[in-house]
C-alpha positions in Angstrom: 0.1 -9.4 -24.0 1.2 -7.4 -27.1 -2.3 -5.8 -27.3 -2.0 -4.8 -23.6 1.3 -3.1 -24.2 0.0 -1.3 -27.3 -3.0 -0.1 -25.2 -0.8 1.3 -22.4 1.6 2.9 -25.0 -1.4 4.6 -26.6 -2.6 5.9 -23.3 0.9 7.3 -22.6 0.8 9.0 -26.0 -2.5 10.7 -25.1 -0.9 12.0 -21.9 2.2 13.3 -23.7 0.2 15.1 -26.4 -2.5 16.4 -24.1 -1.1 16.8 -20.5 -4.5 17.9 -19.2 -6.5 14.9 -20.6 -6.7 11.3 -19.4 -6.6 7.9 -21.1 -9.9 6.9 -22.6 -9.1 3.2 -22.8 -7.7 1.6 -19.7 -6.6 -2.0 -18.9 -8.9 -4.3 -16.9 -9.5 -3.8 -13.2 -7.3 -5.8 -10.9 -9.0 -8.3 -8.6 -8.1 -9.6 -5.2 -9.3 -10.2 -1.7 -11.2 -7.4 0.0 -9.7 -8.3 3.4 -7.0 -6.1 4.7 -3.8 -7.9 6.0 -4.6 -8.3 9.7 -1.0 -7.8 10.8 -0.8 -4.4 9.1 -4.1 -3.3 10.6 -3.3 -4.4 14.1 0.2 -2.8 13.8 -1.4 0.5 12.8 -3.9 0.3 15.6 -1.1 -0.3 18.1 0.6 3.0 17.0 -2.4 4.9 18.4 -1.7 3.3 21.9 -5.3 3.6 22.8 -6.1 -0.1 23.7 -6.7 -0.7 27.4 -6.6 3.0 28.2 -9.0 4.5 30.8 -12.4 5.9 30.0 -12.2 9.4 28.5 -15.2 11.9 28.6 -14.7 13.1 25.0 -15.2 9.6 23.6 -18.2 9.0 26.0 -19.8 12.1 24.7 -19.8 10.5 21.2 -21.5 7.2 22.3 -24.0 9.1 24.4 -24.9 11.3 21.4 -25.3 8.2 19.3 -27.5 6.4 21.8 -29.9 9.3 22.4 -30.0 10.6 18.8 -30.7 7.2 17.3 -32.9 6.0 20.2 -30.9 2.8 20.9 -30.0 1.1 24.1 -26.4 0.3 23.2 -23.7 2.5 21.6 -20.0 1.7 21.3 -16.7 2.9 20.0 -15.2 -0.5 19.1 -11.5 -1.1 18.1 -10.8 -4.5 16.5 -7.6 -6.1 17.9 -6.2 -9.4 16.7 -8.2 -11.7 19.1 -10.7 -9.3 20.6 -12.8 -6.2 20.1 -12.1 -3.6 22.8 -14.4 -0.6 23.5 -12.9 2.8 24.0 -16.4 3.9 25.1 -19.5 1.9 25.7 -23.1 2.8 26.7 -25.5 0.0 27.7 -23.2 -3.0 27.3 -21.5 -3.0 30.8 -18.2 -4.5 29.5 -15.0 -3.2 27.9 -14.2 -6.1 25.5 -15.5 -9.3 23.9 -13.8 -12.1 22.0 -13.3 -11.6 18.2 -15.7 -14.5 17.7 -18.5 -12.4 19.2 -17.6 -9.4 17.1 -19.9 -8.0 14.5 -17.5 -5.1 14.1 -14.8 -7.6 12.7 -17.2 -8.0 9.8 -18.0 -4.3 9.6 -14.4 -3.2 9.0 -14.3 -5.2 5.8 -16.8 -2.6 4.4 -15.4 0.8 3.5 -17.9 3.1 5.3 -20.9 1.5 6.8 -22.3 -1.9 7.8 -25.9 -2.5 8.8 -27.8 -5.7 9.7 -31.5 -5.1 10.3 -32.0 -8.5 12.0 -28.9 -10.3 13.3 -31.0 -13.4 14.3 -32.0 -13.8 10.7 -28.5 -13.6 9.3 -26.6 -17.0 9.3 -23.3 -15.2 10.1 -24.6 -13.8 13.4 -27.6 -15.9 14.4 -25.5 -17.9 16.9 -23.5 -14.9 18.2 -23.6 -15.0 22.0 -24.7 -11.3 22.1 -27.7 -12.4 20.0 -28.6 -15.7 21.7 -27.9 -14.3 25.2 -27.7 -11.0 27.1 -28.2 -8.4 25.9 -30.2 -10.2 23.1 -29.3 -7.7 20.4 -31.1 -7.9 17.0 -30.0 -4.8 15.1 -26.5 -3.6 14.3 -25.4 -0.4 12.5 -21.7 0.7 12.4 -19.7 3.5 10.7 -16.1 2.4 10.1 -13.2 4.2 11.7 -10.6 4.5 9.0 -7.2 6.3 9.0 -6.2 8.7 6.3 -4.2 5.8 4.7 -7.3 3.7 4.4 -6.7 1.3 7.3 -9.8 0.3 9.3 -9.4 0.4 13.1 -12.9 -0.3 14.2 -16.4 1.3 14.3 -18.7 3.7 16.0 -21.7 1.4 16.2 -25.2 1.2 17.7 -27.2 -1.9 18.6 -30.9 -2.5 19.4 -32.8 -5.3 20.9 -35.4 -5.3 18.1 -35.0 -5.4 14.3 -35.0 -2.0 12.7 -33.5 0.0 9.8 -31.7 3.3 9.9 -32.7 6.2 7.7 -30.1 7.9 5.4 -29.9 10.8 7.8 -29.2 8.5 10.7 -26.5 6.7 8.8 -25.0 10.1 7.9 -25.1 11.1 11.6 -23.3 8.0 12.6 -20.7 8.5 9.9 -20.2 12.0 11.2 -19.6 10.6 14.7 -17.0 8.2 13.2 -15.2 11.2 11.7 -15.2 13.0 15.0 -13.9 9.8 16.7 -11.0 9.5 14.2 -10.2 13.2 14.8 -10.0 12.6 18.5 -7.8 9.5 18.0 -5.5 11.5 15.7 -5.4 14.4 18.2 -4.6 12.0 21.0 -1.8 10.4 19.0 -0.4 13.8 18.0 -0.4 15.0 21.7 1.4 11.8 22.8 4.0 12.2 20.1 4.4 15.8 21.0 5.1 14.9 24.6 7.5 12.2 23.6 9.4 14.6 21.4 9.5 17.2 24.2 10.9 14.5 26.5 13.5 13.5 24.0 14.5 17.0 23.4 14.7 17.7 27.1 17.0 14.7 27.5 19.0 15.8 24.5 19.4 19.3 25.9 20.6 17.8 29.3 23.2 15.6 27.5 24.3 18.5 25.3 24.6 20.8 28.3 27.0 18.4 29.9 29.0 17.5 26.7 29.4 21.1 25.6 31.0 22.1 28.9 34.3 20.4 28.0 35.1 22.3 24.8 33.9 25.5 26.4 36.2 24.8 29.3 39.2 24.2 27.0 38.5 27.4 25.1 38.2 29.4 28.3 41.5 28.0 29.6 43.3 28.8 26.4 42.0 32.4 26.4 43.0 32.8 30.1 46.5 31.5 29.3 46.9 33.8 26.3 45.9 36.8 28.3 48.2 36.0 31.2 51.3 35.1 29.1 51.0 36.1 25.4 54.6 34.9 24.6 54.6 31.7 26.6 56.0 28.7 24.6 52.8 26.7 25.2 50.7 29.3 23.5 50.6 27.6 20.1 49.5 24.4 21.7 46.8 26.1 23.7 45.5 27.9 20.6 45.4 24.5 18.8 43.4 23.0 21.6 41.0 26.0 21.4 40.6 25.6 17.7 39.8 21.9 17.9 37.4 22.6 20.8 35.6 25.3 18.6 35.3 22.7 15.8 33.9 20.1 18.1 31.5 22.7 19.5 30.2 23.6 16.1 29.8 20.0 15.1 27.8 19.2 18.3 25.6 22.3 17.9 24.9 21.3 14.3 23.9 17.8 15.5 21.7 19.3 18.2 19.9 21.5 15.6 19.4 18.6 13.3 18.0 16.4 16.0 15.7 19.1 17.3 14.3 20.0 13.9 13.6 16.3 13.2 11.7 15.7 16.4 14.6 14.7 18.6 15.8 11.7 16.7 17.5 11.7 13.3 17.3 8.0 13.0 13.5 7.8 13.1 13.2 10.4 10.3 15.7 8.9 7.9 14.1 7.0 5.0 15.3 3.5 4.4 16.1 3.5 0.7 16.4 0.0 -0.8 15.8 -1.3 -4.4 12.4 -2.9 -5.0 9.9 -3.4 -7.8 6.9 -1.2 -8.1 4.9 -4.3 -8.6 5.2 -5.1 -4.9 3.3 -1.9 -4.0 0.8 -2.2 -6.9 -0.1 -5.8 -6.1 -1.0 -4.7 -2.5 -2.6 -1.4 -3.5 -5.1 -2.5 -6.1 -7.0 -5.1 -4.0 -7.1 -2.9 -0.9 -8.8 0.0 -2.7 -10.9 -1.9 -5.3 -13.8 -2.5 -2.9 -14.0 1.2 -2.0 -13.9 2.3 -5.7 -16.5 -0.3 -6.7 -18.8 0.9 -3.9 -18.9 4.3 -5.6 -19.4 2.8 -9.0 -15.8 3.7 -10.0 -13.3 1.5 -11.9 -9.8 1.2 -10.4 -7.1 0.3 -12.9 -3.6 -0.7 -11.8 -1.2 -1.0 -14.8 1.5 -3.7 -14.0 5.1 -2.6 -13.9 8.4 -4.5 -13.7 10.4 -1.3 -13.1 12.7 -1.3 -10.1 13.2 1.9 -8.0 15.4 3.0 -5.1 13.1 4.3 -2.3 11.5 3.6 1.0 8.7 1.1 0.7 6.8 2.4 3.7 6.8 6.0 2.6 5.9 5.1 -1.0 3.1 2.9 0.2 1.8 5.8 2.3 2.1 8.2 -0.7 0.2 6.0 -3.1 -2.4 4.9 -0.6 -3.3 8.5 0.3 -3.3 9.6 -3.4 -5.6 6.8 -4.4 -7.9 7.4 -1.4 -8.0 11.1 -2.3 -8.8 10.3 -5.9 -11.7 8.0 -5.0 -13.0 10.6 -2.6 -13.3 13.3 -5.2 -14.3 11.3 -8.2 -18.1 10.9 -8.7 -18.0 9.0 -12.0 -15.4 7.3 -14.2 -12.2 5.7 -13.1 -8.8 5.9 -11.3 -5.6 4.9 -13.1 -2.4 4.0 -11.3 0.8 3.5 -13.4 4.4 4.3 -14.1 6.2 6.0 -17.0 9.9 5.8 -17.6 11.8 9.1 -17.7 15.4 9.8 -18.4 16.0 10.9 -14.7 13.8 8.3 -13.1 10.5 6.5 -12.9 7.4 8.7 -12.8 4.7 7.1 -10.6 1.3 8.6 -11.4 -2.3 8.5 -10.0 -4.9 9.8 -12.4 -8.6 10.4 -11.8 -11.6 11.7 -13.7 -12.9 13.6 -10.6 -14.0 17.1 -9.9 -10.5 18.7 -10.4 -8.7 21.3 -8.4 -8.6 25.0 -9.2 -5.1 26.5 -9.7 -5.6 28.7 -6.7 -6.1 25.6 -4.5 -3.3 23.4 -5.8 -0.9 24.5 -3.1 -3.3 24.8 -0.3 -4.5 21.2 -0.6 -1.3 19.9 0.9 -2.0 21.8 4.2 -3.2 19.6 7.1 -7.0 19.4 7.7 -7.6 21.1 4.3 -10.6 19.7 2.4 -12.0 21.0 -0.9 -15.4 19.8 0.3 -15.9 20.3 4.0 -18.6 17.7 4.1 -16.5 14.9 2.5 -15.2 11.9 4.5 -11.8 11.9 6.2 -9.9 14.5 8.1 -8.1 16.3 5.3 -4.7 14.8 6.3 -4.0 12.6 3.3 -2.3 15.1 1.0 -0.4 16.6 3.9 1.0 13.2 4.7 1.9 12.8 1.0 3.8 16.0 0.9 5.6 15.2 4.2 6.6 11.7 2.8 7.8 13.3 -0.5 9.9 15.8 1.4 11.5 13.0 3.5 12.3 11.1 0.3 13.5 14.3 -1.4 11.5 13.5 -4.6 9.5 15.8 -6.7 5.7 15.9 -6.1 3.6 17.4 -8.9 -0.1 18.0 -9.5 -1.9 19.0 -12.6 -5.6 19.4 -12.8 -8.6 20.8 -14.8 -11.8 21.5 -13.1 -14.5 19.1 -14.0 -12.2 16.8 -15.9 -9.8 15.3 -13.3 -6.4 15.4 -11.7 -3.0 13.8 -12.0 -0.6 13.5 -9.0 2.9 12.2 -9.6 6.2 11.5 -7.9 9.5 10.8 -9.6 11.8 8.1 -8.1 15.3 7.1 -9.0 15.8 3.8 -10.7 16.9 0.8 -8.6 20.4 0.8 -10.1 21.1 4.4 -8.9 23.1 5.0 -5.7 21.3 6.5 -2.8 22.6 10.0 -1.8 
């Protein structure tokens, strides 16, 4: 244990002396299950509100493209629920859902990007699958995983054939591209729904405000009318006092209206829930969930244990770290990713380092814009760092980036310690 502490202390010294270099000696990789917690995944899927929705042409265009381009009889957009797989679009299967026990996609989502079985009948996991032993007697499966910007797998864009086969690299790339397009449609669909909900809340808010603001305006109007009619009347001081209080009330309500409108119509939804918790809670969940993806690219993911307690919002911090780690893996070709903490006088600095391609100084602000990607051909939608910035703004914590092209990047946020009072 002492040797471990000395190793981490030495790594911190390298960072302090050379801010643009990265630790050469890192602690061992964390191990854990490669299976995502089903409740978290199902909850995230539910937030898209897409299950059991009608057929939509935009999604059917994707499955038709997959079917004809790859010359297969069946193409699906499959979303894996808790007890079933449901198809947002299907070509050639003639049903909209199957039990989870008959789902090959439930296995596919445990992979990060792609899952292919050249002969299902020869694989013990699927040989007795009812879709293999009965109609439509499928033998081949190839699926590209639908994954959110936070790394949560929702389902697949998949193709099936009635004879064994194997896809080429170009065909796999094509299917991955369709998966990216599908996720873009799902994100757009979700954004449009949220926009409509916000518009409805704001319309309701304006209707309520229009009613509530009439009372102070009426009081002010009456006070002015009284003053103009009888400037020396004994009740004038009282009328002016009522008018002043009405003006104060009006200002307060207008301030609340502006705050609610700028936060999407509901201040309660936007307010972070700051509670004390140990960073180990996030690190213990983060390492296993990303280790498989890092390993699939030949990268080492190191999570340095921490007993530090911070005061923050678990959900927002989980989103920040998940997106930062996913981004680091995406843009790192060789080497490793390091996640750890450093104690500072004003709070705990939580860092994600990588030995990736780096970010040019001219791009270090633009990367936080939605749909911005340094490499347009890379996976994902370019939303990860935009979500990181949004979450940091909600938490009101500093978000910093330092990088050297060809050597790597460091992202960090600084959180108050657990003993500090929330503002």
